[in-house]
C-alpha positions as CSV (number, residue, x, y, z in Angstrom):
1,M,99.9,87.5,162.9
2,S,98.6,90.1,165.3
3,A,100.6,93.2,166.2
4,N,100.2,95.4,169.2
5,A,100.2,99.2,169.1
6,F,103.9,99.5,170.0
7,E,105.0,97.4,167.1
8,I,102.8,99.4,164.6
9,L,104.1,102.7,166.0
10,M,107.7,101.5,165.8
11,V,107.3,100.5,162.1
12,V,105.7,103.9,161.3
13,A,108.4,105.9,163.2
14,L,111.3,104.0,161.6
15,G,109.7,104.2,158.2
16,V,109.2,107.9,158.4
17,L,112.7,108.4,159.8
18,A,114.3,106.4,157.0
19,G,112.0,107.9,154.3
20,T,112.9,111.4,155.4
21,G,116.6,110.7,155.2
22,I,116.3,109.0,151.8
23,G,114.0,111.7,150.4
24,L,116.3,114.5,151.5
25,L,119.4,112.7,150.2
26,I,117.7,112.2,146.8
27,G,116.7,115.9,146.7
28,F,120.3,117.0,147.3
29,V,121.7,114.6,144.8
30,M,119.2,115.8,142.2
31,K,120.2,119.4,143.0
32,Q,116.5,120.2,143.7
33,Q,117.0,121.2,147.4
34,K,119.0,123.9,149.0
35,R,120.2,124.2,152.6
36,E,117.6,126.9,153.5
37,W,113.9,126.6,152.8
38,S,113.6,130.3,152.0
39,A,116.2,129.9,149.2
40,M,113.9,127.5,147.3
41,T,111.2,128.4,144.8
42,R,107.6,127.2,145.2
43,K,108.2,124.5,142.6
44,E,111.1,123.2,144.6
45,H,109.0,123.3,147.8
46,A,106.3,121.2,146.2
47,L,108.8,118.8,144.8
48,A,110.6,118.4,148.2
49,I,107.3,117.7,150.0
50,V,106.1,115.2,147.4
51,L,109.5,113.5,147.4
52,L,109.5,113.2,151.2
53,L,105.9,111.9,151.3
54,V,106.5,109.3,148.7
55,S,109.8,108.1,150.2
56,C,108.3,107.9,153.7
57,S,105.3,106.0,152.4
58,I,107.5,103.5,150.5
59,C,109.8,102.9,153.5
60,T,106.9,102.5,155.9
61,I,105.1,100.1,153.6
62,G,108.2,98.1,152.9
63,L,109.2,97.9,156.6
64,G,105.6,96.9,157.5
65,C,105.5,94.1,154.9
66,Y,108.9,92.9,156.1
67,S,108.0,93.0,159.8
68,F,104.5,91.6,159.8
69,T,104.7,88.8,157.2
């Protein structure tokens, strides 16, 4: 099945949006994130960035597999 650019961009945008929300929620539940970026240590910064990247990637890949198969 072929996909046009709009469909691909929609999958990426929705995946990043959902992944960001999920990543932030997981960080707050794990008590690894604070409300202000300046209140966090370097370790917490790195963990938050990795958690967001991983959750965004998983959501985008999952949504892409669901949409294009």
